[in-house]
N, C-alpha and C positions, 0 to 999 in steps of 0.2 A: 770413657770418663768425660763428663761435661763440666765445664767451668761455669758455675752458676753466677759468678760475678758479671759475666757477659750478659746474663739475663736480668741483671739488676739487683742481685742479692747483695746486701750490705750489712753494716754493723747494727743499724737500727732494727732490721728484720731479725737479725741473730738474737738481739736482746729481747725482742717480742716473743721469739720462739721459746726462750728460757722461762717465760712466764706461763707457758702452757703446761698442763698436766701430762701432755703427750710428748714432751721435749726429748724423750729418749728415742723417739722414732725419727726416721729421715724426713727431709722436707723436699719440696719441689715446686715447680710453677706449672699451672694448668695451661696447656698449649691449645687444646681443642676440647670443646664440650660436645659429646654425643648424646643421643637420646637417653641412654641408660648408663653411660660411664664417662669417665674423664681421662684424657691423656695428660699425664704428669711427667714433666722433664725433671729428673733428679741427677745428682752426681753420678749415680750408677747406671743411668740410662733412662729410657722412657717406659712408664708403667701405665697399664690400663686399670683405672681405679673406680671402685664403687663407693657410695657413701655408707658410713656406719649407720646403725639404727637410730641413734640419737641425732645424728646430722640430718637424716632423711625426714624424721617426724618431728623434730624439735625446732625447725626453722621455717620461715616463710619463703616462698619461691625466690624472691629477689635476694635472699641471703644464701642460696645455694652457690657452690663454686662457679665462678665465671672465668672466661678466658683472661689470663693475666694474674689470677689469684695465686698467692703463695699458700700452700697447704702442708699439713703434716699427715703422713700416711704410714701404714704398716704394710710392708711387702708380704704377700702370701705365697708367692713363688718368684721365679726369675723375671716375670714381666706383668704381674698382676698385684693389686694391692687394695687397701681399704682406707679411705680418708676419714680421719678422726677430728681434725681441727682446721680452721682457716685463720691465718694471721690477720690482724687488723688491716682494713683496706685504706689505702691512701689514694686520693684523687681518682675516684671511680666515676665513669661516665654512665649516667642513667638516661632513660627516656620514659615517657608515659607509655605503658603498654597499649597496643592497639585495642580499641573498643571504648565503651563508655565508662567502665570502672576505673577509678583512679588507683592504678597499681604501677609500681616501679618495675622497670626491666633493666637489668645491668647489661651494658654493651661491652665494656672492657674495664679492667681494674689495674691500679698502679700505673696510671698513664701520665706521662710528662707532657706530651703534645698531641693534639688531635688535628689531623689533616682533613680539612673540608674540601673534598674533591668535586670540582664542577667543570664540565666541558664547555668549551666556547662554541656551542652550537645552540640548537633549540632548547637544550636542557638548562642553559644558563638562567638562573632565577635568583635575584637579589633577596627576595623575601625568604627563600629557603636558606640562603647563606646567613641571614640575620637570625633565623630560628636556631640553626646549629650553633652559631657563635654565642648566642645568649645562654644556651644550656651549658656549653663547654666552659665559658668563663665563670658561670655560676658554680661549677664544680671545682674551680681553682686550677683548671688545666689551660695550657697555652694553646690558643687556636691558631692555625696556619691555613691560609687559603691557597689551594693548588688549582690553577686553571689549566686544564689539559686540552689537547687537540688544537693548539694554536696554529698548526699548519693548515687547518680548514679555512682560515681566513675569517677575520672578525673586525668589527669597528672598534679600534683601540680607544678612541676618545669616548665613545658611548659607554664602553665597559668601565673605563676609568672614572667617568662622571658618576655612574650609577653606584660605584663603590667608594666614593669620596668620603661619605660619613662613617665608613668602617675602616678606612686606611690607617687610622691612628691606633686601632685596637688589635691589629694582627698583621704580620708580614704576608706578602702576596708573591707567589711564584708562578710564572707563566711557563708551561712546558710543552714540548712536542717530541714525540718519538723519533722524528726526523732531524732533530737538532740535539745531538748528544750533550752539548755543553749545558743545556738547560737541566738535564738529568744529573750531570756531574755537580752542578751548583746546589741542587736540592740534596744530593747524597752527602755533600760536605757539611750541610746544615745539621745533619743527624749525628749526635754524639754517642760515643760508646757507653753502653749501659742504659741509654734512654729507651723509653717505650713510646712508640708512636701508634695511634689507632687511626685507621682510615675510615672516613664516613662519607656518605653521599648516596645518590640514587643509582639505579642500574644504568649501565652503558656509558658511564663517565670515564672509565678506564682505570679503576682502582687496581684491579689485578694486574693489568698490563704495566702500570706504574710500579707496583711492587716487584714484578719480574725485572724491570729495567733497573731499579735501584739495587737489586741483588746481583745483577749481571748474569742471570741465568733464569731459565723457565722453572718456576716453582709452583705457580698456580695456573690452573686452566683458564683460558680466555676464549671468548666467542665473539662472533661478528654481530653487527647491528641487524635487527630483524628487517627484512625487506618489506614486509607488509605494514609494519607500524612505524618504522624508522626509529624505534626505541631499543635500548639495550636489553639483552636477555639476562636473566639471573645466572651468572657464571658461578659466583661464590654462594654456597648454600650453608656455610657455617662460618663462625668466627675462628680464625686460625692465627696462631702466633708463629712468626718466622724470625730466626736469628740471622742478621746480616753478617757477612764474613769479617768485616773490619769496622763495624759500627754498632748501631743499636738494634732494638727489637721492634719488629713491625707486626701489627695486628690487622689483618684484613677482615672486612665484614661484608655480609650480603648487602645488596642494594636496598635502601630503605624507602618504601613508598610513603610512610608516615614517620614523622619525628615529633611526637608530642612533648612539650616542655613540662617540667614538674614544678615544684615549689621554688620558683625563682625569686631571689631577694629583690624587692621593689626598687631599692637604690641602685642595685647592679643593673637592672633593666633600664632605668632612667638614664644612667651614665652611658651605657652602650648606645642607646638610641638618641643621645644628645638632647635629652629632655631636662636633665638635672640643672644645668646652668640657667635655663629659661624659667623653670618653676620657682626659683628663688625670688622672682619678681612678681609672682602671682599674688592677687589681692588676698586670697584666702589661704591659710596655712595648709588646710586639708583639701585643697583644690583637686578635683578629679580630672581636670583638663578636658571636660566634655561639653559643658554648657554654662559654666559659671561666668558671671560678668567679671571683667578685670583679669581674665586668665591670660598670662603672658605666652603660654604655649599656643593657644588658639590664635592669638594676635600674630605670633611669629608665622604660623601657617598662612594666615590671611595676607600677610605682608611679603610672603615669599622667602622668609628667612629660614623656614623649616619645610622641607619637602612634605607635601600632603601624603604621599605614599608611605614615607617613613613614619609619619604621625599615625596613620591608620594601622600600620603594622605594629606600632607600639601599643595601641589600644587593644588590638587582637591578642598579642602575646601576654599582656597584663591580665586580660580577662581569662585566658587559659590557665595562667599561673594561679590566679585567685581561685578558680574553680577546682583545680587539683588540690590546693591547700585546704579548701573548705571540705572537699570530699574525704580527704585524709583525716581531718579532724572528726568528721562524722563517723568514719570507720573506727577510729580509736575509741570514741565514746561508746559505740555499739559493743566493741570488744570488752571494754571495761564493765559495761552493764551486764553482759553475758557472764563475765568472770564472777561478778558478785552473786548472780543467780545460782551459778554452779556451787559456789562456796556455801550459800544458804542451804541449798538442797543437800549437800554432803553433811552439813552440820545437823540437819533435821532428820536425816535418814540413816546415818551411820553411827 
């Protein structure tokens, strides 16, 4: 028997289930997504589930069950079942799917905090941290920066200065596997029933950190490649793990790309410390690129705003705008196609 409250089950989810036409079936949480099936943890154990026909053909790919989703399923035997419904998602972390098409890809669902894991070596990249943080905050999730491999030696002042503009937006934890106190501090930060998703590139130590927080080896880990000096892909799937006396962890494969989606412009301006400056711009609709009287450009020229932060802001804003525009075009095409199909059916049937 599993106590689903430890996995985050609560009265809100219970009430949502009652609204489903399938509320007479058991419920559970998706722990792993495989190519053709889903592992679902329920009160009665873990089931290997497939999607019902309506679920499989009536939804877009980003609406398929994701790690962390709460689903309603019908057991077909003692360890298999069919998923008939997904409960409404709360705080889902998405990214733009790799490629040129503007398509969402769900990373994890029902997330309370997202750990942005960066190692204090050549992998450390402030621009990447900004990118993760913008998308995470845009989804209403609490970002937390975890700096790993502190034992390798790093320039503390340089790292601190580079993160100064982000320090008021998220807590920062510096960890080392050789300093147990740093792991204990992070473990105490995780509350019972909370869901934490781990994000970051390969080789930063996500799986090692998950094992350390759980106090035992749960996930496979691998060494850094001798030829490239970069991390190998240890995690090949998103996997949900229950800690013994705390929350739920979701490990993810290393991400080479993390494209942002339709980020709210005000959220982006606030995160990148543009919002206070743009209030003094001469034009209300200032784009902060070439307009005379732009307070943002003046701040960059006077050294009040880091030029790298400014360039990063422009790049992220452009990406978000492009994704939103592509999404609008896609919806218009789908609407137009739907009209054509209706006309065809009316004239031919």
